[in-house]
C-alpha positions as CSV (number, residue, x, y, z in Angstrom):
1,M,12.6,-1.4,-22.6
2,R,14.7,1.8,-22.8
3,M,16.9,2.7,-19.8
4,I,15.7,5.7,-17.7
5,E,18.3,8.5,-17.4
6,N,19.6,9.7,-14.1
7,R,18.7,6.5,-12.4
8,P,19.0,6.4,-8.5
9,D,21.4,4.0,-6.9
10,L,20.0,0.7,-5.6
11,T,21.3,-2.4,-4.0
12,I,19.5,-5.7,-4.6
13,R,20.2,-8.3,-2.0
14,L,19.7,-11.6,-3.9
15,C,19.1,-14.5,-1.5
16,G,20.5,-17.9,-1.9
17,P,19.2,-20.5,-1.8
18,R,16.1,-19.5,-3.7
19,G,13.7,-20.9,-6.3
20,F,13.3,-24.5,-7.3
21,C,14.0,-27.2,-4.8
22,A,14.8,-30.8,-5.6
23,G,11.2,-31.9,-5.2
24,V,9.9,-29.3,-7.6
25,D,12.7,-30.0,-10.1
26,R,11.9,-33.7,-9.9
27,A,8.1,-33.1,-10.5
28,I,8.7,-30.9,-13.5
29,Q,11.2,-33.4,-14.9
30,I,8.7,-36.2,-14.5
31,V,6.2,-34.4,-16.7
32,V,8.8,-33.5,-19.4
33,L,10.1,-37.1,-19.4
34,A,6.6,-38.5,-19.7
35,L,5.9,-36.3,-22.7
36,K,9.1,-37.5,-24.4
37,A,8.5,-41.2,-23.4
38,Y,4.8,-41.5,-24.2
39,G,4.0,-38.5,-26.4
40,A,1.3,-35.8,-25.8
41,P,-1.0,-35.5,-24.1
42,V,0.2,-36.2,-20.6
43,Y,-2.4,-35.5,-18.0
44,V,-1.6,-33.8,-14.7
45,R,-3.9,-33.9,-11.7
46,H,-3.9,-30.4,-10.3
47,E,-1.0,-27.9,-10.8
48,I,2.2,-30.0,-10.8
49,V,3.7,-27.1,-8.7
50,H,2.2,-23.8,-7.6
51,N,3.4,-21.6,-10.5
52,R,1.6,-20.4,-13.5
53,Y,4.7,-19.9,-15.6
54,V,5.7,-23.5,-15.1
55,V,2.1,-24.8,-15.7
56,E,1.8,-22.7,-18.9
57,G,5.2,-23.9,-20.1
58,L,4.2,-27.5,-19.6
59,E,0.9,-26.9,-21.4
60,A,2.8,-25.6,-24.4
61,K,4.7,-28.9,-24.5
62,G,1.5,-31.0,-24.4
63,A,0.5,-31.4,-20.8
64,I,-3.2,-31.1,-19.9
65,F,-4.1,-30.2,-16.3
66,V,-7.3,-31.6,-14.8
67,E,-8.8,-31.3,-11.3
68,E,-10.1,-34.8,-11.2
69,L,-9.4,-38.1,-13.0
70,D,-12.9,-38.3,-14.5
71,E,-12.0,-35.4,-16.7
72,I,-9.6,-37.6,-18.7
73,P,-11.4,-38.6,-22.0
74,E,-12.0,-42.3,-22.6
75,E,-9.8,-42.2,-25.8
76,H,-6.8,-41.0,-23.7
77,R,-7.1,-43.5,-20.9
78,K,-3.8,-45.2,-22.0
79,Q,-1.9,-41.9,-21.7
80,P,-0.1,-41.3,-18.4
81,V,-1.5,-39.1,-15.6
82,V,0.9,-37.4,-13.2
83,F,0.1,-36.7,-9.6
84,S,1.4,-33.3,-8.3
85,A,4.4,-32.7,-6.1
86,H,2.1,-31.9,-3.1
87,G,0.9,-35.5,-2.7
88,V,-2.5,-37.0,-3.0
89,P,-4.8,-39.0,-0.7
90,K,-4.7,-42.8,-1.0
91,S,-8.1,-42.6,-2.7
92,V,-6.6,-41.0,-5.8
93,P,-4.3,-43.8,-7.0
94,A,-7.1,-46.3,-6.0
95,D,-9.4,-44.3,-8.3
96,A,-6.8,-44.4,-11.1
97,E,-6.4,-48.1,-10.8
98,S,-10.2,-48.6,-10.9
99,R,-10.2,-46.7,-14.2
100,N,-7.3,-48.6,-15.6
101,L,-5.2,-45.4,-15.8
102,F,-1.4,-45.5,-15.9
103,Y,-0.2,-43.0,-13.4
104,L,3.2,-41.5,-12.4
105,D,3.4,-40.2,-8.8
106,A,5.5,-37.0,-8.6
107,T,4.9,-36.5,-4.9
108,C,8.0,-34.9,-3.3
109,P,9.9,-37.5,-1.4
110,L,10.0,-35.2,1.6
111,V,6.1,-35.1,1.6
112,S,6.1,-38.9,1.2
113,K,8.2,-39.0,4.4
114,V,5.6,-37.0,6.3
115,H,3.0,-39.5,5.0
116,K,5.0,-42.3,6.4
117,Q,5.5,-40.5,9.7
118,A,1.8,-40.0,10.1
119,M,1.0,-43.6,9.2
120,R,3.6,-44.8,11.8
121,H,2.0,-42.7,14.5
122,Q,-1.4,-44.2,13.6
123,R,0.0,-47.7,13.4
124,L,1.4,-47.4,16.9
125,G,-2.0,-46.4,18.2
126,R,-1.5,-42.6,18.4
127,H,-4.1,-40.1,17.4
128,V,-2.4,-37.9,14.8
129,V,-2.2,-34.1,14.9
130,L,-1.3,-32.4,11.6
131,I,0.0,-28.9,11.8
132,G,-0.8,-27.2,8.6
133,H,-3.1,-25.0,6.5
134,A,-6.7,-26.2,5.8
135,G,-7.4,-26.8,2.1
136,H,-3.7,-26.9,1.0
137,P,-3.2,-29.8,-1.4
138,E,-0.4,-31.2,0.8
139,V,-2.6,-31.2,3.9
140,I,-5.4,-32.9,2.0
141,G,-2.9,-35.5,0.7
142,T,-1.5,-36.2,4.2
143,M,-4.9,-36.4,5.9
144,G,-5.9,-38.8,3.1
145,Q,-3.3,-41.3,4.1
146,L,-5.2,-42.1,7.3
147,P,-8.6,-43.5,8.1
148,D,-11.3,-40.9,8.7
149,G,-11.3,-39.6,12.3
150,S,-7.7,-40.6,13.0
151,V,-6.1,-37.2,12.3
152,D,-6.9,-33.6,13.4
153,L,-5.7,-30.4,11.8
154,I,-4.2,-27.6,13.9
155,E,-3.4,-24.3,12.2
156,T,-2.5,-21.8,15.0
157,V,-1.5,-21.5,18.6
158,E,-5.2,-20.5,19.3
159,D,-6.3,-23.9,17.7
160,A,-3.8,-25.6,20.0
161,D,-5.4,-23.9,23.0
162,R,-8.8,-25.0,22.0
163,Y,-7.9,-28.6,20.9
164,V,-9.7,-31.4,22.7
165,P,-8.1,-34.8,21.6
166,P,-9.8,-38.2,22.0
167,D,-6.8,-39.3,24.2
168,P,-4.6,-36.5,25.5
169,D,-1.9,-39.0,26.5
170,N,-1.6,-40.8,23.2
171,L,-0.9,-38.2,20.5
172,G,1.7,-37.9,17.7
173,F,2.2,-34.9,15.4
174,V,3.5,-34.2,11.9
175,T,3.7,-30.9,10.0
176,Q,3.1,-29.6,6.5
177,T,6.5,-29.3,4.9
178,T,6.2,-25.6,3.7
179,L,5.3,-23.9,7.0
180,S,7.1,-21.0,8.8
181,V,9.7,-22.6,11.1
182,D,9.0,-20.0,13.8
183,D,5.2,-20.3,13.6
184,T,5.3,-24.0,13.7
185,A,7.7,-24.0,16.7
186,G,5.1,-21.9,18.6
187,V,2.3,-24.3,17.9
188,I,4.4,-27.3,18.8
189,K,5.5,-25.6,22.1
190,R,1.9,-24.9,23.0
191,L,0.8,-28.5,22.2
192,H,3.7,-29.9,24.3
193,E,2.6,-27.6,27.2
194,R,-0.9,-29.0,27.1
195,F,-0.1,-32.6,26.2
196,P,3.4,-33.5,27.7
197,N,3.2,-37.0,26.2
198,L,2.9,-35.7,22.6
199,T,5.2,-37.7,20.4
200,A,7.3,-35.9,17.7
201,P,8.0,-37.5,14.3
202,A,11.3,-39.4,13.9
203,A,12.7,-36.6,11.8
204,D,11.8,-32.9,11.2
205,S,8.8,-32.6,8.9
206,I,9.5,-29.1,7.5
207,C,11.7,-29.6,4.5
208,Y,15.3,-28.5,4.1
209,A,14.4,-26.1,1.2
210,T,11.7,-24.3,3.3
211,T,14.1,-23.9,6.2
212,N,17.0,-22.7,3.9
213,R,15.0,-20.2,2.1
214,Q,13.5,-18.7,5.3
215,E,17.0,-18.5,6.9
216,A,18.4,-16.7,3.8
217,V,15.5,-14.2,3.9
218,K,16.0,-13.6,7.7
219,Q,19.7,-12.8,7.1
220,A,19.0,-10.4,4.2
221,A,15.9,-8.6,5.4
222,P,17.3,-6.2,8.0
223,G,17.7,-2.7,6.4
224,C,15.7,-3.6,3.3
225,D,13.2,-0.9,2.2
226,L,11.4,-3.5,0.1
227,F,11.6,-7.3,0.0
228,L,10.2,-9.0,-3.1
229,I,9.3,-12.7,-3.0
230,V,8.7,-14.4,-6.4
231,G,5.9,-16.9,-6.0
232,A,2.2,-17.7,-6.6
233,P,-0.6,-16.5,-4.3
234,N,-1.5,-20.2,-3.6
235,S,2.1,-21.1,-2.8
236,S,2.4,-21.8,1.0
237,N,6.2,-21.6,1.2
238,S,6.3,-18.3,-0.8
239,K,3.7,-16.6,1.4
240,R,5.7,-17.7,4.5
241,L,8.8,-16.0,3.0
242,V,6.8,-12.7,2.8
243,E,6.0,-13.0,6.5
244,V,9.5,-14.0,7.4
245,A,11.0,-10.9,5.7
246,L,8.6,-8.6,7.6
247,R,9.4,-10.1,10.9
248,A,13.1,-10.0,10.2
249,G,13.2,-6.3,9.6
250,A,12.1,-5.4,6.0
251,T,10.1,-2.3,5.9
252,K,7.8,-3.8,3.3
253,S,7.5,-7.2,1.7
254,V,5.4,-8.2,-1.4
255,L,4.6,-11.4,-3.2
256,V,4.8,-11.1,-7.0
257,Q,4.5,-13.6,-9.8
258,R,6.1,-11.5,-12.6
259,A,7.9,-8.2,-13.0
260,S,4.7,-6.8,-14.5
261,E,3.1,-7.0,-11.0
262,I,5.5,-4.6,-9.4
263,D,3.7,-1.3,-8.6
264,W,6.5,1.1,-9.5
265,E,4.3,4.1,-8.7
266,T,4.0,3.3,-5.0
267,I,7.5,1.9,-4.4
268,G,8.7,5.3,-3.1
269,D,12.3,6.2,-2.1
270,I,14.2,2.9,-1.8
271,R,17.9,2.2,-1.5
272,T,18.0,-1.5,-0.7
273,V,15.7,-4.3,-2.1
274,G,15.7,-7.9,-1.0
275,L,14.9,-10.6,-3.5
276,S,14.1,-14.2,-3.1
277,A,11.8,-16.9,-4.7
278,G,9.6,-19.6,-3.4
279,A,10.5,-23.3,-4.1
280,S,8.3,-23.4,-7.1
281,A,9.4,-20.2,-8.8
282,P,11.8,-20.4,-11.7
283,E,15.0,-18.5,-11.9
284,V,14.0,-16.9,-15.2
285,I,11.5,-14.7,-13.4
286,V,14.1,-13.7,-10.8
287,N,16.3,-12.5,-13.7
288,E,13.3,-10.7,-15.3
289,I,12.7,-8.7,-12.1
290,I,16.4,-7.8,-11.7
291,E,16.4,-6.5,-15.3
292,A,13.2,-4.5,-14.6
293,F,15.0,-2.8,-11.7
294,R,18.1,-2.1,-13.8
295,V,16.0,-0.2,-16.3
296,R,14.8,2.1,-13.5
297,Y,17.8,2.2,-11.1
298,N,21.5,2.0,-11.1
299,A,21.2,-1.4,-9.5
300,V,24.0,-3.4,-8.0
301,V,23.3,-7.1,-7.1
302,E,24.7,-8.2,-3.8
303,L,24.6,-12.0,-3.2
304,A,23.2,-13.0,0.2
305,D,24.0,-16.7,0.3
306,T,23.6,-18.8,3.4
307,V,24.1,-22.5,2.4
308,E,24.6,-24.5,-0.8
309,E,22.0,-27.0,-1.7
310,N,23.0,-30.2,-3.6
311,E,20.0,-32.5,-3.0
312,H,18.7,-34.5,-5.9
313,F,15.8,-36.9,-6.1
314,L,15.5,-39.7,-8.7
315,V,12.5,-39.7,-11.0
316,N,10.2,-42.7,-11.4
317,R,11.9,-45.9,-12.5
318,E,9.9,-46.0,-15.8
319,L,11.5,-42.7,-16.9
320,R,15.1,-43.1,-15.9
321,S,16.3,-44.3,-19.3
322,I,14.9,-41.2,-21.1
323,E,17.4,-38.5,-21.9
324,L,16.6,-34.8,-21.8
325,T,18.0,-32.3,-24.3
326,S,19.8,-29.2,-23.1
327,A,16.7,-27.2,-23.8
328,D,14.6,-29.6,-21.7
329,M,17.1,-29.3,-18.9
330,A,17.0,-25.5,-19.0
331,F,13.2,-25.6,-18.7
332,V,13.4,-28.2,-15.8
333,N,15.9,-26.0,-14.0
334,G,13.7,-22.9,-14.5
335,E,16.2,-21.1,-16.7
């Protein structure tokens, strides 16, 4: 694309941390390693992570995405099926075993931790309250770890006001890992006010990556005329970043999947743009958006880093001996 002459000055505040977290990196790596170890096709139940760019890239390598296990043809039952990073109900691996399917679980270890926290509450006789968004795959997976009727979903402070538990003195809560830290604190506060004996999980349920990305956006948002969050419309953590940017002082905040979604006609007179990416958005799209601004503006990138992330999660034991090429690693890292 040809540079526009007489471009106005623009500062891009580029947040860090941003983009892929360790759980997303691990999930993508599991699919790539499975393709190298077992050959195509490798089936994936639901989107491995909430990002079309990643999904389409894996499809190009030989992954096939299905909604349910019964979509896997009989002749491919020996090929692996990967469960997404969001986690699955206990009924899904049970269904896979009944069909003699070989499965690889790519559930984020931090989501698995929430599963264990919920099961511990239930094992100790507490009725479980899950704070999260109805219909989100992670919520479905967490609720599916427990017997029917032993967990209730609370989404808002208003839900907490209306909630009538079976035993008000014997409750334990967990949260979806990708929620807004501030919103969740409000819900928990209201539940504690109504049910003083409410038991918290042994450790915070909201994951480090969600917290870090929200904190970086909070720091960068004041004074931004526009704040762009790279992420998918069905990505909970990405949508929360849009809300965080607005609350922290950005004049406008928008979720985009690619640079092509930016509405240049309605941007107006802007001097400072904030830019971050949800935990399932690859860095290559962040770079694409920066270049799109540089075509239209005399853009200077200003790093807005808060903390450095160095978490790393091991892949499944069956895949640890497989080596990735530099090209594989670039894809896994979203580059």
